[in-house]
DSSP file (Angstrom, degrees, kcal/mol; ACC not computed):
  #  RESIDUE AA STRUCTURE BP1 BP2  ACC     N-H-->O    O-->H-N    N-H-->O    O-->H-N    TCO  KAPPA ALPHA  PHI   PSI    X-CA   Y-CA   Z-CA
    1    1 A M              0   0    0      0, 0.0    44,-3.0     0, 0.0    45,-0.3   0.000 360.0 360.0 360.0 143.0    2.1    0.1    1.6
    2    2 A V  E     -A   14   0A   0     12,-3.2    12,-2.2    42,-0.2    45,-0.2  -0.909 360.0-156.1-131.3 156.5    4.1   -2.1   -0.7
    3    3 A T  E    S+     0   0A   0     43,-3.0     9,-3.0    -2,-0.3     2,-0.3   0.428  95.3  38.0-107.9  -3.3    4.2   -2.7   -4.4
    4    4 A L  E    S-A   11   0A   0     42,-1.4     2,-0.9     7,-0.3    -1,-0.3  -0.907  75.9-149.7-144.4 113.6    5.7   -6.2   -3.9
    5    5 A D     >  -     0   0    0      5,-2.8     4,-3.3    -2,-0.3     3,-0.4  -0.722   5.2-163.4 -84.2 111.1    4.6   -8.3   -1.0
    6    6 A L  T  4 S+     0   0    0     -2,-0.9    -1,-0.2     1,-0.2    10,-0.0   0.761  87.3  56.8 -68.1 -21.1    7.6  -10.4    0.0
    7    7 A Y  T  4 S+     0   0    0      1,-0.1    -1,-0.2     3,-0.1    -2,-0.0   0.853 124.8  17.8 -77.0 -30.9    5.3  -12.8    2.0
    8    8 A T  T  4 S-     0   0    0     -3,-0.4    -2,-0.2     2,-0.2    -1,-0.1   0.697  93.5-126.4-112.7 -23.4    3.0  -13.6   -0.9
    9    9 A G     <  +     0   0    0     -4,-3.3    -3,-0.1     1,-0.3    -2,-0.0   0.335  59.1 147.4  87.6  -3.2    5.0  -12.6   -3.9
   10   10 A R        -     0   0    0     -5,-0.3    -5,-2.8    -6,-0.1     2,-0.3  -0.351  35.5-149.1 -62.1 139.8    2.0  -10.5   -5.1
   11   11 A K  E     +A    4   0A   0     -7,-0.2    -7,-0.3    -3,-0.1     2,-0.1  -0.827  49.3  65.6-106.1 155.6    2.8   -7.3   -7.0
   12   12 A G  E    S-     0   0A   0     -9,-3.0     2,-0.3    -2,-0.3   -10,-0.2  -0.308  91.6 -45.5 118.5 156.5    0.8   -4.2   -7.0
   13   13 A R  E    S+     0   0A   0     -2,-0.1    51,-0.3   -10,-0.1     2,-0.3  -0.399  81.7 118.3 -59.8 116.3   -0.2   -1.5   -4.5
   14   14 A R  E     -A    2   0A   0    -12,-2.2   -12,-3.2    -2,-0.3     2,-0.2  -0.965  63.8 -87.6-160.1 175.1   -1.3   -3.1   -1.3
   15   15 A I        -     0   0    0     50,-0.4    52,-0.3    46,-0.4     3,-0.1  -0.589  59.5 -88.8 -83.5 162.4   -0.7   -3.4    2.4
   16   16 A V        -     0   0    0     -2,-0.2    51,-0.3     1,-0.1    -1,-0.1  -0.285  62.5 -72.7 -66.1 155.3    1.7   -6.0    3.5
   17   17 A A    >   -     0   0    0     50,-0.2     3,-2.7    49,-0.1     4,-0.3  -0.101  42.6-112.2 -50.0 145.3    0.3   -9.5    4.2
   18   18 A V  G >  S+     0   0    0      1,-0.3     3,-1.7     2,-0.2    -1,-0.1   0.842 115.0  62.2 -50.2 -41.9   -1.8  -10.1    7.3
   19   19 A G  G 3  S+     0   0    0      1,-0.3    -1,-0.3    48,-0.1    -2,-0.1   0.663 103.4  48.1 -64.7 -12.7    0.9  -12.3    8.7
   20   20 A A  G <  S+     0   0    0     -3,-2.7     2,-0.3    -4,-0.0    -1,-0.3   0.302 106.0  57.2-107.2   5.0    3.2   -9.5    8.7
   21   21 A T    <   -     0   0    0     -3,-1.7     3,-0.3    -4,-0.3    -6,-0.0  -0.955  68.5-136.4-134.5 151.7    1.2   -6.8   10.4
   22   22 A V  S    S+     0   0    0     -2,-0.3     2,-0.4     1,-0.3    -1,-0.1   0.892  98.8  19.4 -70.8 -43.5   -0.6   -6.6   13.9
   23   23 A D     >  -     0   0    0      1,-0.1     4,-1.7     2,-0.0    -1,-0.3  -0.878  59.7-177.5-140.3  97.8   -3.7   -4.9   12.5
   24   24 A A  H  > S+     0   0    0     -2,-0.4     4,-2.0    -3,-0.3     5,-0.2   0.864  87.9  53.0 -66.5 -35.2   -4.5   -5.2    8.8
   25   25 A H  H  > S+     0   0    0      2,-0.2     4,-2.1     1,-0.2    -1,-0.2   0.888 108.0  49.4 -67.0 -35.8   -7.6   -3.1    9.1
   26   26 A R  H  > S+     0   0    0      2,-0.2     4,-1.9     1,-0.2    -1,-0.2   0.827 108.5  55.6 -74.9 -26.0   -5.7   -0.2   10.9
   27   27 A S  H  < S+     0   0    0     -4,-1.7     4,-0.5     2,-0.2    -2,-0.2   0.956 109.4  45.7 -70.9 -39.1   -3.1   -0.4    8.1
   28   28 A L  H >< S+     0   0    0     -4,-2.0     3,-0.9     1,-0.2     4,-0.3   0.875 112.1  51.4 -61.4 -42.5   -5.9    0.1    5.5
   29   29 A D  H >< S+     0   0    0     -4,-2.1     3,-1.2     1,-0.2     4,-0.3   0.851 103.1  60.5 -69.3 -31.2   -7.4    3.0    7.5
   30   30 A S  T >X S+     0   0    0     -4,-1.9     4,-0.8     1,-0.3     3,-0.6   0.616  83.8  80.9 -65.4 -20.6   -3.9    4.6    7.7
   31   31 A L  H <> S+     0   0    0     -3,-0.9     4,-2.8    -4,-0.5     3,-0.3   0.760  75.5  72.1 -62.4 -25.5   -3.7    4.9    4.0
   32   32 A Q  H <> S+     0   0    0     -3,-1.2     4,-2.5    -4,-0.3    -1,-0.2   0.953  91.8  57.4 -61.0 -43.6   -5.9    8.1    4.1
   33   33 A A  H <> S+     0   0    0     -3,-0.6     4,-0.6    -4,-0.3    -1,-0.2   0.917 108.3  47.0 -53.9 -41.6   -2.9   10.0    5.5
   34   34 A I  H >X S+     0   0    0     -4,-0.8     3,-2.1    -3,-0.3     4,-0.5   0.977 110.8  51.3 -65.8 -52.6   -0.9    9.0    2.4
   35   35 A A  H >< S+     0   0    0     -4,-2.8     3,-1.5     1,-0.3    20,-0.2   0.874 103.1  60.9 -52.7 -35.1   -3.7   10.0    0.0
   36   36 A E  H 3< S+     0   0    0     -4,-2.5    -1,-0.3     1,-0.3    -2,-0.2   0.591  90.5  67.2 -69.2 -14.4   -4.0   13.3    1.6
   37   37 A T  H << S-     0   0    0     -3,-2.1    -1,-0.3    -4,-0.6    -2,-0.2   0.668  88.1-146.8 -78.5 -14.2   -0.5   14.3    0.8
   38   38 A D    <<  +     0   0    0     -3,-1.5    -2,-0.1    -4,-0.5    -3,-0.1   0.795  33.1 173.5  57.0  25.0   -1.2   14.4   -2.8
   39   39 A A        -     0   0    0     -5,-0.5    15,-2.9     1,-0.1    16,-0.3  -0.366  35.1-145.5 -66.5 148.9    2.3   13.3   -3.6
   40   40 A G  S    S+     0   0    0     13,-0.2    13,-1.8     1,-0.2     2,-0.4   0.779  87.7  35.0 -78.7 -33.5    3.2   12.5   -7.1
   41   41 A T        -     0   0    0     11,-0.2     2,-0.5    10,-0.1    10,-0.2  -0.969  68.1-160.3-126.8 134.0    5.6    9.7   -6.1
   42   42 A V  B     -B   50   0B   0      8,-3.3     8,-2.7    -2,-0.4     2,-0.6  -0.977  11.0-147.7-121.1 127.2    5.2    7.2   -3.1
   43   43 A L        -     0   0    0     -2,-0.5     2,-0.1     6,-0.2     5,-0.1  -0.833  27.9-154.5 -91.2 119.4    8.3    5.4   -1.8
   44   44 A V        -     0   0    0     -2,-0.6   -42,-0.2     3,-0.3     3,-0.2  -0.415  26.3-111.4-100.9 176.5    6.9    2.1   -0.6
   45   45 A G  S    S+     0   0    0    -44,-3.0     2,-0.4     1,-0.3   -43,-0.2   0.904 101.3   5.1 -72.8 -38.2    8.1   -0.4    2.0
   46   46 A H  S    S+     0   0    0    -45,-0.3   -43,-3.0     2,-0.1   -42,-1.4  -0.993 111.9  26.8-145.5 138.1    9.0   -3.1   -0.7
   47   47 A G  S    S-     0   0    0     -2,-0.4    -3,-0.3   -44,-0.2   -43,-0.1  -0.482  97.6 -31.2 104.8-170.3    9.0   -2.9   -4.4
   48   48 A D  S    S-     0   0    0     -2,-0.2    -2,-0.1     1,-0.1    -3,-0.1  -0.447  70.9 -94.8 -78.6 146.3    9.4    0.0   -6.9
   49   49 A P        -     0   0    0      0, 0.0     2,-0.5     0, 0.0    -6,-0.2  -0.250  34.8-124.7 -56.9 156.0    8.3    3.5   -6.1
   50   50 A W  B     -B   42   0B   0     -8,-2.7    -8,-3.3     1,-0.1     3,-0.3  -0.919  28.4-179.2-108.1 125.2    4.8    4.3   -7.3
   51   51 A V        +     0   0    0     -2,-0.5   -10,-0.1   -10,-0.2     3,-0.1   0.185  60.7  84.6-116.2  17.8    5.1    7.5   -9.5
   52   52 A H  S    S-     0   0    0      1,-0.3     4,-0.3   -10,-0.1   -11,-0.2   0.175 104.7 -77.4-106.1   9.6    1.3    7.8  -10.5
   53   53 A G     >  -     0   0    0    -13,-1.8     4,-1.8    -3,-0.3    -1,-0.3   0.122  33.3-101.4 104.9 143.3    0.2    9.7   -7.5
   54   54 A A  H  > S+     0   0    0    -15,-2.9     4,-2.7     1,-0.2   -19,-0.2   0.892 115.7  56.9 -65.5 -37.4   -0.6    8.9   -3.9
   55   55 A R  H  > S+     0   0    0    -16,-0.3     4,-2.9   -20,-0.2    -1,-0.2   0.931 109.0  46.7 -60.5 -50.2   -4.4    8.9   -4.3
   56   56 A S  H  > S+     0   0    0     -4,-0.3     4,-2.0     1,-0.2    -1,-0.2   0.805 111.8  51.3 -68.7 -31.4   -4.3    6.2   -7.1
   57   57 A A  H  X S+     0   0    0     -4,-1.8     4,-2.2     2,-0.2    -1,-0.2   0.924 112.4  46.9 -69.0 -42.1   -1.9    4.1   -5.0
   58   58 A V  H  X S+     0   0    0     -4,-2.7     4,-2.5     1,-0.2    -2,-0.2   0.955 110.4  51.0 -60.3 -49.3   -4.2    4.3   -2.0
   59   59 A D  H  X S+     0   0    0     -4,-2.9     4,-2.4     1,-0.2    -1,-0.2   0.899 113.4  44.8 -58.7 -42.7   -7.2    3.5   -4.0
   60   60 A Q  H  X S+     0   0    0     -4,-2.0     4,-2.3     1,-0.2    -1,-0.2   0.891 112.3  52.7 -62.7 -38.4   -5.5    0.4   -5.5
   61   61 A A  H  X S+     0   0    0     -4,-2.2     4,-1.6     2,-0.2   -46,-0.4   0.892 111.2  46.9 -64.8 -43.1   -4.2   -0.6   -2.1
   62   62 A R  H  < S+     0   0    0     -4,-2.5     3,-0.3     1,-0.2    -1,-0.2   0.955 111.6  50.0 -56.1 -59.9   -7.8   -0.4   -0.7
   63   63 A D  H  < S+     0   0    0     -4,-2.4    -2,-0.2     1,-0.2    -1,-0.2   0.831 110.7  50.4 -59.1 -35.6   -9.3   -2.4   -3.5
   64   64 A A  H  < S-     0   0    0     -4,-2.3    -1,-0.2   -51,-0.3    -2,-0.2   0.818  93.7-171.2 -72.8 -30.5   -6.6   -5.1   -3.1
   65   65 A G     <  -     0   0    0     -4,-1.6   -50,-0.4    -3,-0.3     2,-0.2  -0.048  40.5 -31.1  67.6-178.6   -7.3   -5.3    0.7
   66   66 A P              0   0    0      0, 0.0   -49,-0.1     0, 0.0   -50,-0.1  -0.530 360.0 360.0 -81.3 145.7   -5.2   -7.3    3.0
   67   67 A A              0   0    0    -52,-0.3   -50,-0.2   -51,-0.3    -2,-0.1   0.374 360.0 360.0 -83.6 360.0   -3.5  -10.5    1.7
């Protein structure tokens, strides 16, 4: 998960752009493991940490879908 996609310039919780991952749908499916941590803060691959809870980050990343 990223909060800044360096490939598209998009900001927000999402998985990295399709061109930078082998299987975007598997990436989306793997977000469940992050949600289940119930962490308050998520340190992402690129961009600022998300401090509003793992579940909300995952919900937004799923809504955004693959870029």
